[in-house]
C-alpha positions, -999 to +999 in steps of 0.1 A: -455-572-383-420-559-375-435-537-349-454-566-335-421-584-331-406-555-312-435-550-289-439-587-282-401-589-274-404-560-249-434-575-233-417-608-228-392-597-201-393-615-168-424-635-175-407-668-164-406-661-127-429-683-107-439-656-082-442-629-109-471-611-093-454-610-058-420-596-068-414-559-067-383-537-073-377-509-048-368-476-066-357-442-053-366-406-058-342-379-050-364-352-035-336-326-037-331-330-074-341-303-097-332-321-130-358-337-153-349-373-142-349-376-104-361-412-102-336-441-100-339-478-106-313-482-078-317-477-040-297-482-008-282-516+001-293-515+038-329-510+028-331-547+020-322-557+055-346-531+070-375-545+050-367-581+058-363-575+095-391-549+101-421-560+081-437-595+085-455-593+051-421-595+034-413-631+026-378-626+012-355-598-002-327-598-028-300-571-029-277-567-059-246-545-059-235-536-094-198-530-087-184-564-097-162-559-128-127-571-135-103-595-152-105-631-140-075-654-143-077-692-142-051-716-157-035-688-176-068-678-192-078-642-188-113-629-194-133-598-184-162-606-162-190-583-149-220-588-128-234-583-092-227-590-056-259-609-047-275-620-015-280-657-010-318-653-015-313-647-053-323-682-064-352-683-039-369-652-053-360-654-090-364-685-112-329-685-127-320-722-128-286-737-118-270-764-140-271-800-128-299-792-104-276-777-078-291-764-045-300-728-044-274-721-016-246-715-041-242-679-028-242-687+009-204-688+015-181-658+012-158-657-019-183-678-039-191-670-076-218-683-099-211-680-136-233-680-167-228-709-190-212-687-216-185-674-192-179-708-177-172-722-212-147-695-218-127-704-188-131-742-185-145-754-219-161-789-214-145-794-180-165-792-148-161-757-134-175-765-099-149-760-072-124-742-095-109-709-084-109-677-105-084-650-093-094-614-095-068-587-087-094-565-069-117-592-053-092-620-046-098-657-051-134-667-059-146-703-059-171-714-086-201-728-069-227-729-097-234-723-134-265-708-148-274-724-182-282-702-212-318-690-210-343-686-237-364-663-216-355-626-213-348-607-181-339-571-173-314-584-148-283-588-170-250-603-156-222-626-164-215-636-128-229-634-093-206-631-063-219-638-028-228-607-009-211-621+022-178-612+005-186-575+007-177-568+044-141-581+038-137-560+007-150-529+025-126-535+053-097-538+029-109-506+011-113-524-022-148-512-026-169-483-012-187-488+020-223-496+010-237-523+034-246-497+060-246-466+039-281-451+036-268-422+015-255-443-014-285-450-036-268-452-070-254-487-072-277-513-055-309-530-067-334-543-041-362-567-049-389-578-025-410-610-025-442-604-007-462-630+011-494-642-006-524-619-003-502-589+005-511-558-014-485-535-031-500-506-011-488-522+021-453-523+008-455-487-004-467-476+030-438-493+046-414-476+022-428-442+029-424-448+066-388-460+062-379-430+040-392-405+065-374-422+094-340-423+076-339-389+059-348-357+077-363-330+054-334-306+060-307-332+055-282-331+027-297-364+013-335-368+011-347-399-006-381-415-008-387-451-019-415-467-040-421-501-055-427-513-091-439-548-100-412-567-118-436-573-146-438-536-153-401-528-153-400-536-191-415-517-207-415-490-180-406-453-174-372-439-181-351-441-149-315-433-141-291-462-133-313-488-151-299-523-155-300-536-191-309-521-224-346-519-234-372-496-247-389-471-224-427-475-221-433-443-242-414-458-271-434-491-270-466-471-269-454-451-299-445-482-319-479-497-310-496-465-320-477-464-352-489-500-360-525-489-354-521-458-376-507-480-404-536-505-400-562-477-399-547-461-430-548-493-449-583-501-436-597-468-446-581-471-480-597-505-485-630-492-472-630-463-497-621-486-526-648-510-515-674-483-515-663-472-550-663-509-561-699-513-549-710-490-577-702-518-601-715-545-578-747-527-567-768-546-592-754-579-578-764-570-543-798-557-554-805-590-572-794-610-542-818-591-519-846-594-545-842-632-544-845-632-506-810-627-493-811-613-458-790-583-447-770-606-425-760-628-455-748-597-474-728-585-444-712-620-440-703-621-477-685-587-477-668-593-443-656-627-455-642-612-487-623-585-467-609-611-442-598-634-471-580-605-487-563-596-454-552-632-448-538-634-484-519-601-477-507-617-444-492-646-463-472-624-486-463-601-458-450-630-438-427-640-467-413-605-469-409-604-431-386-634-432-364-616-457-363-584-437-357-598-402-319-604-406-313-568-418-338-554-392-321-572-363-287-562-376-294-525-372-273-511-344-303-498-325-320-533-326-288-552-319-283-531-287-318-541-276-310-577-285-344-581-301-352-618-303-367-625-338-378-659-327-415-664-337-436-688-318-473-698-317-481-666-298-464-645-325-483-663-353-515-658-333-508-621-330-502-619-368-535-637-374-555-615-350-539-584-365-549-595-401-583-606-389-590-573-371-578-553-401-600-573-424-631-570-402-625-533-396-620-526-433-650-546-444-675-535-417-684-501-431-688-513-467-709-543-454-732-521-434-735-496-463-742-522-491-765-543-470-788-513-466-793-508-503-830-508-515-832-531-545-858-507-561-834-478-558-802-497-562-784-474-586-796-443-568-786-456-534-752-467-546-743-432-559-761-408-536-760-424-501-753-398-475-743-403-439-750-367-431-772-343-450-745-324-468-715-347-465-713-379-485-700-410-467-672-414-492-659-379-485-658-388-448-638-419-456-615-399-479-608-373-452-602-400-426-578-418-449-558-387-457-558-377-420-543-410-409-518-409-438-507-374-428-503-385-391-482-415-402-460-394-425-455-368-398-446-395-372-420-410-395-405-376-403-403-367-366-388-401-357-363-397-386-353-362-376-349-371-339-327-401-348-307-379-372-303-353-345-291-379-320-266-395-345-253-364-363-256-334-340-224-316-331-210-328-298-180-306-295-154-332-305-145-352-336-163-385-332-144-401-361-110-400-344-120-403-307-127-438-294-142-449-261-128-480-244-145-496-214-118-505-188-138-534-173-120-532-140-085-526-154-062-500-139-062-469-162-025-463-156-017-497-170-040-492-200-026-457-206+010-470-206+002-497-232-018-474-255+008-446-253+033-469-269+012-471-301+023-446-328-013-443-340-025-429-306-020-391-304-035-387-269-052-407-242-074-397-213-099-410-188-134-400-180-162-414-158-189-413-185-193-415-223-198-380-237-228-373-258-252-400-245-264-382-213-253-383-177-277-388-148-249-386-121-249-353-104-243-333-072-255-302-055-235-271-062-237-236-047-214-206-040-222-199-003-235-223+023-267-203+027-274-201-011-299-224-028-281-253-044-284-265-080-282-300-094-253-303-118-243-333-138-206-339-138-178-360-153-147-370-133-118-367-157-080-365-158-058-336-168-056-346-205-094-349-210-102-315-225-072-315-249-079-351-260-115-343-267-107-310-284-130-291-260-122-254-262-116-232-231-133-198-236-120-184-203-093-194-179-071-224-186-070-262-187-062-285-158-025-284-150-005-313-162+009-320-127-018-322-100-017-295-073-015-311-038-046-307-016-064-288-043-096-297-061-102-281-095-133-278-116-141-266-151-177-254-156-196-246-187-213-214-198-247-226-185-232-228-149-218-193-153-253-181-160-268-201-131-244-185-106-249-150-122-212-142-124-205-108-140-186-124-169-168-155-180-135-141-167-151-132-134-160-169-129-123-180-132-108-184-097-141-184-079-148-212-053-180-232-054-193-259-031-201-294-043-221-318-022-232-285-005-201-285+017-169-293-003-151-263-018-135-266-052 
């Protein structure tokens, strides 16, 4: 039942959109990538404009840029706010409602911001936030033009605020953000959603995406991206993609949990079936007498199935009580709290429980019912002890083997899951996790944070890095030694000069980054795997060598 809760929660994402079957997210594939994950949930910002202007079957397009993050100030109140720059079509395509029935043009004007109700309450309490101005050091003064009330429905699009996309050109001109509005090479920070006109097939959209990709990226270019679409209803659960928005289970995990539930059900059903067959030895006379007095085979089948279903429903009642006691602890687990599993149970949940119990009861009772109903009253005792499904294999032995098989599969699955989780949580990462803490800057200047933390006597060292170590990194670049060499994909961290010493990462050849940056010089530290890739003669031989990143930039 806990698994049913998790699976139902993951299947409930984005079901509230009115045009659910016509909304698609455009995703990217890096055709030059040689790493395992080369598909991205993000794409290029100008693709939205290209699709809207070039293809008449596209009704509307939404583009989201995930680089809005910083401290907002209003009436001496300061709070971190994160979200997207969004095109004005956001509320036309998606069914996110605005409070007080405001018009959907809240993102039309530059320097406009729409807040979630939670963030609006932080800044303004019970006061009306509309028309108020929130000041951001990086983005300037933003006027509140709408509030999105708290939603019961779940969406993979997670944000605290939406800023009008018409603000982007000014910020680009002032060099406050990277140039993305006309940049076809930047595909790591924008999400694009397409609303197709009615009776338009997804294949039409995919054909247009293939055509656009080929026209924008030559095969021998330094960037080669292809585009494809995914229905918004299939994003969660879906395949594992880089740059995904929100936290949810990949489709493989949902299938695993669903399979685990089926294995548990089958194990219990086979156990009940085996016990029912054994119990029929003591009830064989009862069934024989009933058949002698005219009971039909169908009546015996109905009796046994009814008994099995009643037992399953009684078990469901006690399981439901236990479930209510387990839910708080289950949802309090770190893994589940990250997923924000909603333990709310509604009519659909109860119906799923009932169907699960009913199916289990029918499955468990079907084989005993078919077996017992076939008993010959004259040979009742002989039939109940020597019935054979095959010539040399008794039916009970088949059930016993099946029961143990499913039990072993279940036990092995649990052991593998436990070992994988233990490996992820306890494996050696190369630094002491008990004394190293990761703090998200949320748009703050690192120099300011560093100055404040450096004054604390409890802080031995402080450094900055672009990613959290130990959880994987999908950001990468092409690296090679000579321009004519084949390039390799390499994941990288951007760090400051104190990073390796702060993390306690050992240097086995060469030396750490210098404390004072060297003007007009780019430095890189590579791992032993990169040394093997480039086939240097030794670790010491690699020190001082130049490599090319992005295929052209020497470091």
